[in-house]
N, C-alpha and C positions, 0 to 999 in steps of 0.2 A: 525536594522536588517530587511531584506526584503527577503521573500521566494517567489520563482517563481513556479507557477503551470503550467506545460506544458500540455495543453489540446490536447488530441489525438483523439477527436471526429471529425467526418466529419460533423455531423448535430446536434444532441441533446447534449447539454452541461449541462444538469441538474446535473449529477454526479459531474462535475467540480465545479459547484456552491456550492454543499454540502461540498466539500473539502475546498474551500476557506472560507465558512461560519464557519467552525471549526477552521481553521488556524488563521482567523482574531481575534479570542478571545485572541491570544497569541502574535501575531506579525503582521507587515505590509505584505500584500500579493499582488502579481501581477499575472496576467494571460496572457499567450501568446498562441494563437492557432497555432499549428504546421502547419496546412493546410491552414492558411491564406496567401495571396499572399505576404505580406510584412514581413513574419517571417524570422528572421536572427539567425543563430547558434552562431554568435559572441557575442550576448548579454548574453549568459548563465553564463559567468564568472563574470558578474556584480552583481550576487545575492549570498546570504549567504547560501541558500539551495534550492534544486530543488525537486519538486514532479511531477511524471508522472501519469496522470490520466488513467482511463480505456478508452475503445473506444466502439463505437456503430457499428463497422464494422471490422471483422477480416482481411479484405483485407489490412488494414493499416499496418499490420506487414511486408508486402512485398513492401510497397510503398517506392520509392527512398528517400523521405523526412525522413522516419524513419531509413532507412539504413545509411543515412548521419549523424544521431545522434551519431553513434558509437564513432567516434574519439573525438568530443567535450565532450561527457559525460565521456569518459575515462580520458580525460585531466582534467576536473574540479574535478573529484574524486581524481586524483593524487595530486591535489592542496589542498585537504582537505575539499572540499565542500561536504556536506551531500546530498545524493540522495535517494529518497524513491519512489518506483514504486507500484502502486495499481492496482490489477487485470490485465488489459491489459498492464498497465505500467510495471508490474512485468514480463510479458511475453516478453516485449521489452528488459528489462534488461537481461533476460535469453538468448535471441538471441545475445545480445552484448557480453556477457561473456561466450558464448559457451556451454550453458546448453541445454539439449534436451527438447523440448516441445512436448506434445502428446495430443491426443483427448480422453476425457473421454467417456465411453460407454454411459452414460446419462448425461445431463447437471446437474450441481449442482446449483440449484436455490431454496434457502430456508434459513431460519435461522438455523444455524448449530453450534454445540459445537466444540470448537477448544481447543487443549491442547498445552500449552507452554512447549517446551522440556526443559531438564536440561540445555542445552546450552542457550536456550532462556531466562530462568529465571535469568541469569546473564547479559542479554543484556539490555542496557539502554532504548531501544525502547519499551520494555515490562514491564517497571517498574510499579508496582501497579496492574498487571493483575492476580496475585495469582494463576497461574497454569492452570485454565480453564475459558473460557468465551464463550459467544454466539455472533456470528456476522453473517451478511448477506452475502450470496454467490450468484453470478450470472455469471457463466462461464462454458464453455465446454472444453476449453484448460487448461492444467496444466503443471507444470514444474517438471522434475525429478531431484533429488539431492540425491546422495548416500553418500555424506560426512556428517556424523552426526554432525560434528562440525560447519556446515553451516546451518543446519535446525533449525530454531528458533521456529517454531510452525507447527502443523500438525493435521489432523483428519483422520477418516477412509477412506476418499475419496482420499486425496492427500496431498502433502506438502503445507503448508499455508504461510510460511514465510522463506525467505532465506537471509543469509548474503553473498552477492556476493564479496564485498570488505570491508575493514574496515569502509568506509564511505558510502557504497552502500547497501541498503536493499530493498527487494521486498515482498509485501503482496499479496496473492491470494484473500483474503476476502476484504470486503468493510467496513473499520472502519468509514467512513463518513456517512453511512446509519443509521439514528437515529431510535430508537424503535418506533413502532406504538402504538396506543391505545390498540391493541390486543396482545402486545408482551408477557404479563403475561400468556395469554391463550396459546400462542405458546410454551412458556417454559414448562407449565404444561402438555399440550396435548402431547408433544413429549418427555416428561420425562427429561426436563432440569431443573426442579425445584430445584435440589440440587446444581446447579452452582451458585457461588457467583457473583451477578451482582449489588452489592452496592458499593458506594464510599462515604466516609465521612458521613456515616449514612443515606444517602438519595438514592432514587431509580434513578440511573443514568446508562447509557450504558457504560460499561468498555472500549470497543474498542476506544471510543472517547479520552481516555487518550493517545493514540498513538500520536495524534497531539501535545498535550502538551509536551510529551516526545521528539518528534522529534525537536521541537523548543528549548527545554532545551539542547539537545545534541549539537545543533549548537552553542548556547551561551556558553556552558561549554567546547566545544571542545572535547566531549566524543567520544570514538570509541566503 
């Protein structure tokens, strides 16, 4: 199995490195930078799964290279290839599938609690997340979704996860961002202490399970 991470950054690819660092625990991972001169859309069909990273520049959403992703991504999803968009990658998927994006009044940049919806609790991507968890947010654009059967997670600010197609999902938060040494202080100081962030009896960051779940979905053929 080989999962491709499509790097949507123009400059800083630190976030993409964090994504591949997590995926590499479960499968072979490759990275292609969409804005490199030798990028080819034809290679997308050669992979078992695709992950769209965030971006360091909102102008990328209007770049011709991103617009040209529409047809290839729709084609691979129709062929059963799983696609996951993270933050900016989620917003790219929203544009591809005709969802409205909008600007928040204030940027959401912090560790925030997220609630898995009733629909999300039955979704294999959120297996093991037990209803509520804390994840890192860093965005000012969000996506509107009025169909409750497609909203997998949300918080008081905006929709946090959307099921676009049976094999296409988008996350507004950053599951790849690991806890810092001060994460316990953040939980306590902001009143998140009651949220379960343990796994197998040890202190681990629950959103990281999303990468394991994504790989399992590919191997199991889950929808």
